[in-house]
N, CA, C and O atoms as a DFTB+ gen file, in Angstrom:
600 C
 N C O
     1  1     -77.583     -78.150    -143.056
     2  2     -78.308     -76.966    -142.334
     3  2     -77.248     -76.718    -141.559
     4  3     -77.356     -75.616    -141.021
     5  1     -76.004     -77.443    -141.206
     6  2     -75.058     -77.455    -140.542
     7  2     -74.040     -77.037    -141.539
     8  3     -73.002     -76.588    -141.051
     9  1     -74.128     -77.097    -142.982
    10  2     -72.877     -76.570    -143.850
    11  2     -73.532     -75.885    -144.043
    12  3     -73.132     -75.319    -143.025
    13  1     -74.508     -75.051    -144.502
    14  2     -75.107     -73.792    -144.848
    15  2     -74.624     -72.657    -143.506
    16  3     -74.303     -71.469    -143.514
    17  1     -74.745     -73.573    -142.530
    18  2     -73.931     -72.121    -140.910
    19  2     -72.738     -72.408    -140.999
    20  3     -72.066     -71.874    -140.116
    21  1     -72.027     -73.203    -141.889
    22  2     -70.565     -73.151    -141.732
    23  2     -70.079     -72.175    -143.063
    24  3     -69.028     -71.534    -143.055
    25  1     -71.003     -72.190    -144.147
    26  2     -70.554     -71.748    -145.402
    27  2     -71.167     -69.749    -144.973
    28  3     -70.637     -68.714    -145.378
    29  1     -72.199     -69.881    -144.207
    30  2     -72.309     -68.262    -143.734
    31  2     -71.236     -68.119    -142.924
    32  3     -70.680     -67.089    -143.303
    33  1     -70.645     -68.582    -142.025
    34  2     -69.343     -68.255    -141.260
    35  2     -68.442     -67.496    -142.301
    36  3     -68.173     -66.322    -142.558
    37  1     -68.120     -68.697    -142.757
    38  2     -67.041     -68.466    -143.326
    39  2     -67.371     -67.227    -144.375
    40  3     -66.487     -66.394    -144.177
    41  1     -68.226     -66.774    -145.357
    42  2     -68.444     -65.782    -145.690
    43  2     -68.304     -64.683    -145.011
    44  3     -67.683     -63.678    -145.359
    45  1     -68.917     -64.878    -143.974
    46  2     -68.365     -63.631    -142.814
    47  2     -67.514     -63.114    -142.624
    48  3     -67.413     -61.898    -142.782
    49  1     -66.416     -64.027    -142.130
    50  2     -65.256     -64.027    -141.909
    51  2     -64.609     -63.435    -142.405
    52  3     -63.951     -62.511    -141.925
    53  1     -64.627     -63.885    -143.720
    54  2     -63.872     -64.200    -145.142
    55  2     -64.417     -61.823    -145.486
    56  3     -63.513     -61.391    -146.202
    57  1     -65.114     -61.027    -145.264
    58  2     -65.444     -60.145    -145.219
    59  2     -64.919     -59.516    -144.409
    60  3     -64.095     -58.699    -144.821
    61  1     -65.095     -59.586    -143.307
    62  2     -64.835     -58.897    -142.018
    63  2     -63.032     -58.870    -142.041
    64  3     -62.426     -57.849    -141.715
    65  1     -62.314     -60.144    -142.472
    66  2     -61.170     -60.150    -142.724
    67  2     -60.693     -59.041    -143.899
    68  3     -59.700     -58.314    -143.933
    69  1     -61.580     -59.174    -144.656
    70  2     -61.067     -57.902    -146.069
    71  2     -61.155     -56.919    -145.701
    72  3     -60.275     -56.130    -146.044
    73  1     -62.415     -56.363    -144.681
    74  2     -62.513     -55.033    -144.059
    75  2     -61.141     -54.390    -143.300
    76  3     -60.659     -53.292    -143.577
    77  1     -60.744     -55.112    -142.515
    78  2     -59.956     -55.783    -141.212
    79  2     -58.374     -55.106    -142.565
    80  3     -57.811     -54.015    -142.477
    81  1     -58.151     -55.956    -143.390
    82  2     -56.799     -55.753    -143.908
    83  2     -56.884     -54.417    -144.714
    84  3     -55.915     -53.663    -144.796
    85  1     -58.102     -54.156    -145.313
    86  2     -58.392     -52.846    -146.235
    87  2     -58.365     -51.518    -145.229
    88  3     -57.858     -50.508    -145.716
    89  1     -58.984     -51.419    -143.551
    90  2     -58.602     -51.081    -143.033
    91  2     -57.402     -50.350    -142.860
    92  3     -57.046     -49.190    -143.067
    93  1     -56.731     -51.697    -142.282
    94  2     -55.575     -51.765    -141.657
    95  2     -53.906     -50.919    -142.830
    96  3     -52.828     -50.410    -142.522
    97  1     -54.541     -51.183    -143.997
    98  2     -53.459     -50.945    -145.048
    99  2     -53.968     -49.656    -145.692
   100  3     -53.338     -49.229    -146.659
   101  1     -55.198     -48.894    -145.195
   102  2     -55.674     -47.169    -145.673
   103  2     -54.556     -46.490    -145.259
   104  3     -53.738     -47.049    -144.529
   105  1     -54.382     -45.110    -145.709
   106  2     -53.382     -44.232    -145.576
   107  2     -54.669     -43.240    -145.348
   108  3     -54.971     -42.404    -146.198
   109  1     -55.513     -43.432    -143.936
   110  2     -56.269     -42.600    -143.878
   111  2     -56.936     -41.956    -142.211
   112  3     -58.064     -41.581    -141.891
   113  1     -55.429     -42.075    -141.307
   114  2     -55.554     -42.205    -139.934
   115  2     -56.712     -41.435    -139.415
   116  3     -57.054     -41.530    -138.237
   117  1     -57.389     -40.590    -140.368
   118  2     -58.209     -38.900    -139.579
   119  2     -59.532     -40.026    -139.270
   120  3     -60.335     -39.636    -138.422
   121  1     -59.748     -41.131    -139.786
   122  2     -61.032     -41.760    -140.145
   123  2     -61.013     -43.172    -139.920
   124  3     -60.080     -43.919    -140.216
   125  1     -62.412     -43.597    -139.220
   126  2     -62.860     -44.404    -138.338
   127  2     -62.545     -45.510    -139.473
   128  3     -62.200     -45.350    -140.644
   129  1     -62.871     -47.133    -138.449
   130  2     -63.423     -47.979    -139.699
   131  2     -64.731     -47.757    -140.632
   132  3     -64.765     -47.762    -141.862
   133  1     -65.774     -47.566    -139.740
   134  2     -67.255     -46.923    -140.173
   135  2     -67.026     -46.280    -141.130
   136  3     -67.603     -46.452    -142.203
   137  1     -66.211     -45.485    -140.936
   138  2     -65.891     -44.343    -141.897
   139  2     -65.778     -44.259    -143.425
   140  3     -66.359     -43.721    -144.367
   141  1     -64.326     -45.379    -143.098
   142  2     -63.694     -45.719    -144.443
   143  2     -65.156     -46.534    -145.197
   144  3     -65.765     -46.453    -146.264
   145  1     -65.241     -47.225    -144.087
   146  2     -66.446     -48.761    -144.828
   147  2     -67.782     -47.275    -145.884
   148  3     -68.021     -46.935    -147.043
   149  1     -68.184     -46.949    -144.602
   150  2     -69.062     -45.739    -145.525
   151  2     -68.996     -45.246    -146.478
   152  3     -69.984     -45.076    -147.193
   153  1     -67.258     -44.685    -146.928
   154  2     -67.229     -43.678    -147.935
   155  2     -67.034     -44.407    -149.238
   156  3     -67.205     -44.022    -150.395
   157  1     -66.647     -45.520    -148.765
   158  2     -66.173     -47.018    -149.929
   159  2     -67.639     -46.961    -150.434
   160  3     -67.895     -46.610    -151.586
   161  1     -69.021     -47.476    -149.138
   162  2     -69.684     -47.867    -150.360
   163  2     -70.533     -46.343    -150.733
   164  3     -71.390     -46.555    -151.591
   165  1     -70.504     -45.471    -150.465
   166  2     -71.207     -43.778    -150.779
   167  2     -70.214     -44.068    -152.513
   168  3     -70.769     -44.333    -153.580
   169  1     -68.794     -43.922    -152.316
   170  2     -67.418     -43.607    -153.921
   171  2     -68.463     -44.394    -155.062
   172  3     -69.033     -44.027    -156.089
   173  1     -68.362     -46.005    -154.092
   174  2     -68.945     -47.153    -154.971
   175  2     -70.044     -46.901    -156.136
   176  3     -70.018     -47.330    -157.289
   177  1     -71.215     -45.917    -155.381
   178  2     -72.544     -45.877    -155.471
   179  2     -72.891     -44.312    -156.346
   180  3     -73.877     -44.001    -157.013
   181  1     -71.532     -43.465    -155.988
   182  2     -71.604     -41.782    -156.168
   183  2     -72.645     -40.934    -155.552
   184  3     -72.551     -39.716    -155.395
   185  1     -73.867     -41.843    -155.140
   186  2     -75.169     -40.947    -154.495
   187  2     -76.092     -41.661    -154.265
   188  3     -76.886     -41.966    -155.155
   189  1     -76.263     -42.312    -152.401
   190  2     -77.375     -42.268    -151.998
   191  2     -78.067     -41.932    -151.047
   192  3     -77.634     -41.041    -150.316
   193  1     -79.233     -42.485    -150.794
   194  2     -79.728     -41.671    -149.894
   195  2     -79.380     -42.298    -148.215
   196  3     -79.078     -43.400    -147.755
   197  1     -79.639     -40.778    -147.592
   198  2     -79.245     -41.671    -146.156
   199  2     -79.974     -42.973    -145.572
   200  3     -79.612     -43.938    -144.898
   201  1     -80.875     -42.648    -146.006
   202  2     -82.368     -44.312    -145.659
   203  2     -80.810     -45.335    -146.300
   204  3     -79.941     -45.323    -145.428
   205  1     -80.471     -45.968    -147.302
   206  2     -80.456     -46.834    -147.767
   207  2     -78.777     -46.841    -147.137
   208  3     -78.157     -47.903    -147.079
   209  1     -78.335     -45.899    -146.817
   210  2     -76.610     -46.087    -145.856
   211  2     -77.143     -46.565    -144.267
   212  3     -76.435     -47.249    -143.528
   213  1     -78.498     -46.083    -143.899
   214  2     -78.720     -46.599    -142.627
   215  2     -79.136     -47.990    -142.499
   216  3     -79.016     -48.521    -141.395
   217  1     -79.565     -48.589    -143.389
   218  2     -79.788     -50.171    -143.771
   219  2     -79.372     -50.747    -143.984
   220  3     -79.595     -51.885    -143.572
   221  1     -78.150     -50.378    -145.038
   222  2     -76.991     -51.718    -145.559
   223  2     -75.789     -50.881    -145.063
   224  3     -74.838     -50.790    -145.839
   225  1     -75.709     -50.214    -143.784
   226  2     -74.383     -50.376    -142.667
   227  2     -74.882     -50.669    -141.833
   228  3     -74.218     -50.526    -140.807
   229  1     -76.427     -51.301    -141.627
   230  2     -77.298     -51.897    -140.051
   231  2     -76.739     -51.142    -138.801
   232  3     -76.521     -51.607    -137.682
   233  1     -76.489     -49.384    -139.432
   234  2     -77.221     -48.530    -138.349
   235  2     -78.216     -47.589    -138.088
   236  3     -78.556     -46.911    -139.058
   237  1     -78.779     -47.373    -137.004
   238  2     -79.389     -46.094    -137.031
   239  2     -79.163     -45.285    -137.203
   240  3     -78.060     -44.843    -136.882
   241  1     -80.461     -44.286    -138.082
   242  2     -80.313     -42.627    -139.038
   243  2     -79.830     -41.986    -138.727
   244  3     -78.923     -41.505    -139.407
   245  1     -80.212     -41.410    -137.082
   246  2     -79.191     -40.293    -136.066
   247  2     -78.011     -40.892    -136.042
   248  3     -77.221     -39.948    -136.010
   249  1     -77.480     -41.749    -136.039
   250  2     -75.785     -42.164    -136.256
   251  2     -74.980     -42.126    -137.161
   252  3     -73.787     -41.826    -137.221
   253  1     -76.064     -42.607    -138.208
   254  2     -75.679     -42.362    -140.176
   255  2     -75.485     -40.576    -140.134
   256  3     -74.427     -39.978    -140.332
   257  1     -76.643     -40.048    -139.861
   258  2     -76.563     -38.873    -139.717
   259  2     -74.825     -37.428    -139.296
   260  3     -74.103     -36.652    -139.922
   261  1     -75.015     -37.886    -137.983
   262  2     -73.512     -37.762    -136.832
   263  2     -72.477     -37.827    -137.656
   264  3     -71.733     -36.851    -137.748
   265  1     -72.217     -39.136    -138.495
   266  2     -71.327     -39.954    -139.104
   267  2     -71.253     -39.056    -140.456
   268  3     -70.113     -38.689    -140.743
   269  1     -72.008     -38.759    -141.090
   270  2     -72.353     -37.602    -142.776
   271  2     -72.025     -36.439    -142.032
   272  3     -71.244     -35.648    -142.561
   273  1     -72.352     -36.256    -141.214
   274  2     -72.471     -33.985    -140.673
   275  2     -70.411     -34.323    -140.563
   276  3     -69.787     -33.439    -141.152
   277  1     -69.774     -35.106    -140.102
   278  2     -68.260     -35.656    -139.699
   279  2     -68.016     -35.485    -141.082
   280  3     -67.579     -34.373    -141.376
   281  1     -68.179     -36.279    -142.004
   282  2     -67.187     -36.868    -143.730
   283  2     -67.196     -35.847    -144.088
   284  3     -66.132     -35.435    -144.549
   285  1     -68.775     -34.605    -144.058
   286  2     -68.923     -33.183    -145.123
   287  2     -68.422     -32.460    -144.098
   288  3     -69.462     -31.839    -144.317
   289  1     -67.835     -31.854    -143.113
   290  2     -67.211     -31.096    -142.839
   291  2     -65.203     -31.669    -142.672
   292  3     -64.295     -31.004    -142.175
   293  1     -65.123     -33.024    -143.274
   294  2     -64.183     -32.942    -143.925
   295  2     -63.528     -32.932    -145.099
   296  3     -62.341     -32.907    -145.421
   297  1     -64.705     -32.962    -145.752
   298  2     -64.352     -32.642    -147.765
   299  2     -65.477     -33.973    -147.807
   300  3     -66.632     -33.655    -148.088
   301  1     -65.267     -35.094    -147.608
   302  2     -65.478     -36.205    -148.570
   303  2     -66.938     -36.328    -148.954
   304  3     -67.424     -37.293    -149.543
   305  1     -67.577     -35.254    -148.557
   306  2     -69.542     -36.112    -148.616
   307  2     -70.062     -34.851    -148.827
   308  3     -69.597     -33.873    -148.242
   309  1     -71.183     -34.759    -149.777
   310  2     -72.150     -33.533    -149.652
   311  2     -73.341     -34.059    -149.572
   312  3     -73.573     -35.161    -150.069
   313  1     -74.293     -33.323    -148.913
   314  2     -75.578     -34.006    -149.187
   315  2     -76.409     -32.586    -149.665
   316  3     -76.259     -31.389    -149.418
   317  1     -77.504     -33.502    -150.605
   318  2     -78.330     -32.817    -151.295
   319  2     -80.169     -32.725    -151.467
   320  3     -80.648     -33.602    -150.748
   321  1     -80.677     -32.359    -151.802
   322  2     -82.301     -32.503    -151.666
   323  2     -82.667     -33.458    -152.119
   324  3     -81.969     -33.457    -153.132
   325  1     -83.203     -34.270    -152.177
   326  2     -83.803     -35.603    -152.943
   327  2     -84.604     -35.223    -153.965
   328  3     -85.537     -34.680    -153.374
   329  1     -84.864     -35.156    -155.281
   330  2     -85.974     -34.646    -155.793
   331  2     -87.310     -35.033    -156.095
   332  3     -88.201     -34.519    -156.770
   333  1     -87.200     -36.246    -155.306
   334  2     -88.495     -37.549    -155.593
   335  2     -89.084     -37.078    -154.394
   336  3     -90.275     -36.955    -154.106
   337  1     -87.931     -36.803    -153.658
   338  2     -88.720     -36.798    -151.794
   339  2     -87.920     -36.094    -151.112
   340  3     -86.833     -36.438    -150.646
   341  1     -88.647     -34.709    -151.013
   342  2     -88.614     -33.902    -149.827
   343  2     -87.620     -33.844    -148.643
   344  3     -86.643     -33.287    -148.143
   345  1     -88.903     -35.166    -148.511
   346  2     -88.369     -35.427    -146.962
   347  2     -86.723     -36.749    -146.866
   348  3     -86.370     -37.630    -146.081
   349  1     -86.286     -36.274    -147.899
   350  2     -85.407     -37.361    -147.999
   351  2     -84.090     -36.429    -148.695
   352  3     -84.196     -35.476    -149.467
   353  1     -82.569     -37.178    -148.028
   354  2     -81.643     -36.248    -148.604
   355  2     -81.097     -37.394    -149.510
   356  3     -81.386     -38.584    -149.638
   357  1     -80.090     -36.464    -150.150
   358  2     -78.827     -37.543    -151.309
   359  2     -77.896     -37.632    -150.422
   360  3     -77.967     -36.926    -149.416
   361  1     -76.534     -38.765    -150.666
   362  2     -75.691     -38.270    -149.949
   363  2     -74.922     -38.507    -151.129
   364  3     -75.011     -39.645    -151.590
   365  1     -74.015     -37.502    -151.861
   366  2     -72.702     -37.525    -152.974
   367  2     -71.864     -37.533    -152.696
   368  3     -71.437     -36.849    -151.765
   369  1     -71.117     -38.435    -153.475
   370  2     -69.714     -38.871    -153.011
   371  2     -68.486     -37.117    -153.901
   372  3     -68.631     -36.650    -155.031
   373  1     -67.800     -36.807    -153.169
   374  2     -66.906     -35.939    -153.572
   375  2     -65.796     -36.843    -153.853
   376  3     -65.601     -37.875    -153.211
   377  1     -64.878     -36.333    -155.078
   378  2     -63.373     -36.915    -155.120
   379  2     -63.196     -37.446    -153.834
   380  3     -63.564     -38.604    -153.635
   381  1     -62.686     -36.782    -152.914
   382  2     -62.020     -37.877    -152.255
   383  2     -62.246     -39.188    -151.825
   384  3     -61.499     -40.094    -151.454
   385  1     -63.695     -39.048    -151.991
   386  2     -64.238     -40.516    -151.116
   387  2     -64.547     -41.519    -152.179
   388  3     -64.660     -42.738    -152.055
   389  1     -64.704     -40.518    -153.617
   390  2     -64.340     -41.750    -154.802
   391  2     -63.012     -42.020    -154.824
   392  3     -62.792     -42.959    -155.589
   393  1     -61.492     -41.358    -154.021
   394  2     -60.637     -42.493    -154.283
   395  2     -60.546     -43.351    -153.198
   396  3     -60.252     -44.527    -153.413
   397  1     -60.783     -42.898    -151.882
   398  2     -61.077     -43.990    -151.170
   399  2     -62.166     -45.342    -151.523
   400  3     -62.091     -46.428    -150.948
   401  1     -62.943     -45.074    -152.353
   402  2     -63.418     -46.616    -153.036
   403  2     -62.325     -46.896    -154.021
   404  3     -62.078     -48.100    -153.960
   405  1     -61.784     -46.468    -154.650
   406  2     -60.555     -46.709    -155.160
   407  2     -59.732     -47.044    -154.887
   408  3     -58.787     -47.375    -155.603
   409  1     -59.801     -47.066    -153.970
   410  2     -58.490     -47.767    -152.549
   411  2     -58.621     -48.823    -152.244
   412  3     -57.967     -49.831    -152.513
   413  1     -59.729     -48.619    -151.487
   414  2     -60.422     -49.965    -151.127
   415  2     -60.497     -50.716    -151.845
   416  3     -59.949     -51.792    -151.606
   417  1     -61.600     -50.419    -153.751
   418  2     -61.343     -51.935    -154.307
   419  2     -59.427     -52.510    -154.741
   420  3     -59.095     -53.692    -154.824
   421  1     -58.597     -51.472    -154.921
   422  2     -57.500     -52.053    -154.727
   423  2     -57.047     -53.201    -153.842
   424  3     -56.542     -54.259    -154.218
   425  1     -57.358     -52.745    -152.395
   426  2     -57.340     -53.613    -151.404
   427  2     -58.027     -54.633    -151.505
   428  3     -57.569     -55.724    -151.165
   429  1     -59.386     -54.477    -152.039
   430  2     -59.699     -56.077    -151.532
   431  2     -59.335     -57.159    -152.722
   432  3     -59.484     -58.380    -152.763
   433  1     -58.870     -56.346    -153.546
   434  2     -58.178     -57.560    -155.095
   435  2     -57.208     -57.640    -154.130
   436  3     -57.628     -58.344    -153.212
   437  1     -55.995     -57.197    -153.905
   438  2     -54.704     -57.731    -152.694
   439  2     -54.902     -58.310    -151.898
   440  3     -53.906     -58.993    -151.659
   441  1     -56.067     -58.593    -150.898
   442  2     -56.546     -59.556    -150.277
   443  2     -56.760     -60.714    -150.300
   444  3     -56.294     -61.600    -149.584
   445  1     -57.790     -60.793    -151.487
   446  2     -58.541     -61.851    -152.088
   447  2     -57.174     -62.655    -153.215
   448  3     -56.957     -63.866    -153.254
   449  1     -56.376     -61.519    -154.082
   450  2     -55.314     -62.663    -154.524
   451  2     -54.242     -63.360    -153.700
   452  3     -53.624     -64.382    -153.998
   453  1     -54.154     -62.713    -152.755
   454  2     -53.169     -63.384    -151.648
   455  2     -53.844     -64.183    -150.594
   456  3     -53.075     -64.776    -149.837
   457  1     -54.807     -64.291    -150.433
   458  2     -55.603     -65.588    -149.680
   459  2     -55.740     -66.436    -150.935
   460  3     -56.165     -67.531    -150.569
   461  1     -55.569     -66.415    -152.245
   462  2     -56.239     -67.623    -153.116
   463  2     -54.841     -67.611    -153.845
   464  3     -54.769     -67.889    -155.042
   465  1     -53.712     -67.276    -153.083
   466  2     -51.980     -67.833    -154.267
   467  2     -52.309     -68.809    -153.927
   468  3     -52.927     -69.035    -154.967
   469  1     -52.528     -69.969    -153.165
   470  2     -52.167     -71.708    -153.054
   471  2     -52.748     -72.352    -154.005
   472  3     -52.430     -73.492    -154.343
   473  1     -54.033     -71.392    -154.734
   474  2     -55.518     -72.613    -155.109
   475  2     -55.202     -72.982    -156.397
   476  3     -54.976     -72.107    -157.233
   477  1     -55.146     -74.317    -156.719
   478  2     -54.525     -74.338    -158.302
   479  2     -55.577     -73.363    -159.348
   480  3     -56.412     -72.574    -158.905
   481  1     -55.319     -73.622    -160.829
   482  2     -56.413     -72.735    -161.367
   483  2     -57.324     -73.316    -162.165
   484  3     -57.877     -72.801    -163.137
   485  1     -57.555     -75.045    -161.482
   486  2     -58.866     -75.977    -161.260
   487  2     -59.569     -75.352    -160.048
   488  3     -60.784     -75.260    -160.227
   489  1     -59.215     -74.979    -159.076
   490  2     -60.053     -74.312    -157.527
   491  2     -60.427     -73.144    -157.592
   492  3     -61.595     -72.852    -157.338
   493  1     -59.486     -72.199    -157.956
   494  2     -59.830     -70.623    -158.273
   495  2     -61.367     -70.955    -159.709
   496  3     -62.569     -70.724    -159.580
   497  1     -60.899     -71.321    -160.462
   498  2     -62.076     -71.852    -161.524
   499  2     -63.739     -72.228    -161.287
   500  3     -64.844     -71.864    -161.690
   501  1     -63.177     -73.125    -160.430
   502  2     -64.436     -73.344    -159.366
   503  2     -65.390     -73.017    -158.147
   504  3     -66.508     -73.362    -157.763
   505  1     -64.355     -72.160    -157.728
   506  2     -64.494     -71.060    -156.535
   507  2     -65.645     -69.693    -157.159
   508  3     -66.632     -69.198    -156.614
   509  1     -64.927     -69.367    -158.651
   510  2     -65.714     -68.683    -159.342
   511  2     -67.328     -69.394    -159.763
   512  3     -68.427     -68.842    -159.701
   513  1     -67.178     -70.014    -159.955
   514  2     -68.382     -70.567    -160.599
   515  2     -69.064     -70.705    -159.714
   516  3     -70.211     -70.347    -159.983
   517  1     -68.947     -71.042    -158.793
   518  2     -69.662     -71.603    -157.162
   519  2     -70.093     -70.111    -156.573
   520  3     -71.220     -69.656    -156.373
   521  1     -68.902     -69.570    -156.387
   522  2     -69.869     -67.981    -156.154
   523  2     -70.854     -67.274    -156.469
   524  3     -71.690     -66.614    -155.852
   525  1     -70.397     -67.766    -158.692
   526  2     -71.468     -66.514    -159.125
   527  2     -72.602     -67.311    -159.082
   528  3     -73.584     -66.675    -159.467
   529  1     -72.940     -68.844    -158.657
   530  2     -74.286     -69.605    -158.875
   531  2     -74.861     -68.641    -157.329
   532  3     -75.889     -67.978    -157.188
   533  1     -74.034     -68.838    -156.607
   534  2     -74.683     -68.518    -155.485
   535  2     -75.345     -67.032    -154.922
   536  3     -76.157     -66.730    -154.048
   537  1     -74.238     -66.020    -156.285
   538  2     -74.828     -64.893    -156.625
   539  2     -75.621     -64.757    -157.323
   540  3     -76.195     -63.675    -157.201
   541  1     -76.014     -65.451    -158.154
   542  2     -77.828     -65.389    -159.148
   543  2     -78.675     -66.170    -158.320
   544  3     -79.897     -66.055    -158.228
   545  1     -77.851     -67.069    -157.651
   546  2     -79.607     -67.622    -156.152
   547  2     -80.232     -66.353    -155.266
   548  3     -81.366     -66.189    -154.815
   549  1     -78.960     -65.468    -155.194
   550  2     -79.827     -64.432    -154.021
   551  2     -80.221     -63.489    -154.460
   552  3     -81.055     -62.744    -153.945
   553  1     -79.523     -63.325    -155.801
   554  2     -80.401     -62.619    -156.881
   555  2     -81.620     -62.600    -156.885
   556  3     -82.348     -61.685    -156.502
   557  1     -82.036     -64.041    -157.506
   558  2     -83.022     -64.518    -157.700
   559  2     -83.615     -64.508    -156.708
   560  3     -84.431     -63.600    -156.866
   561  1     -83.766     -64.952    -155.698
   562  2     -84.736     -64.576    -153.957
   563  2     -85.038     -63.214    -154.328
   564  3     -86.200     -62.981    -154.659
   565  1     -83.993     -62.046    -154.331
   566  2     -84.302     -60.771    -154.085
   567  2     -85.698     -60.605    -154.779
   568  3     -86.869     -60.474    -154.423
   569  1     -85.184     -60.656    -155.626
   570  2     -85.898     -61.059    -157.226
   571  2     -86.978     -60.892    -156.561
   572  3     -87.624     -59.899    -156.226
   573  1     -87.121     -62.349    -156.366
   574  2     -89.226     -62.827    -155.472
   575  2     -89.714     -62.106    -154.776
   576  3     -90.828     -61.583    -154.813
   577  1     -88.853     -62.023    -154.040
   578  2     -89.136     -61.475    -152.291
   579  2     -89.647     -60.083    -152.832
   580  3     -90.331     -59.568    -151.948
   581  1     -89.564     -59.179    -154.096
   582  2     -89.551     -57.696    -154.565
   583  2     -91.069     -57.969    -155.374
   584  3     -91.936     -57.095    -155.404
   585  1     -91.222     -59.208    -155.964
   586  2     -92.736     -59.103    -156.481
   587  2     -92.042     -59.668    -158.305
   588  3     -92.856     -60.114    -159.114
   589  1     -91.151     -59.598    -158.532
   590  2     -90.752     -59.784    -160.046
   591  2     -91.079     -60.695    -160.169
   592  3     -92.090     -60.754    -160.870
   593  1     -90.617     -61.847    -159.712
   594  2     -90.479     -63.395    -160.232
   595  2     -91.673     -63.718    -159.330
   596  3     -92.173     -62.962    -158.497
   597  1     -92.182     -65.419    -159.746
   598  2     -92.755     -65.455    -158.692
   599  2     -92.148     -66.589    -157.794
   600  3     -92.598     -66.792    -156.667
């Protein structure tokens, strides 16, 4: 259990370190770190629901709505009616949001390349295998919870 806690803390620290690196290296002083994170997420998906953003980013719907309004005014996003649910809105990435996603992806690659540059080829291979196994286990667990697997 203690090892599990240590791993979880390390993963969170890596994630926060990556976000901080990307935010500090970003060339968008008009955007807050939260706005950059939201834009990277929408830019990756292309189109998501407001509910999805609130759940994924751990922010209430009112906060998401205010953030989206600001980002729409700045020309990063657009909102449209959800064809499947008239009560819901879809958030669509405009070209500037897609550029921010690509920029963030490149910065993440730089971050992880830099923090692993002293690893041997064998260590990198082992880390890659272990992380893939963790991702697969997480995917299977979530599928089981969704009722897709027993």
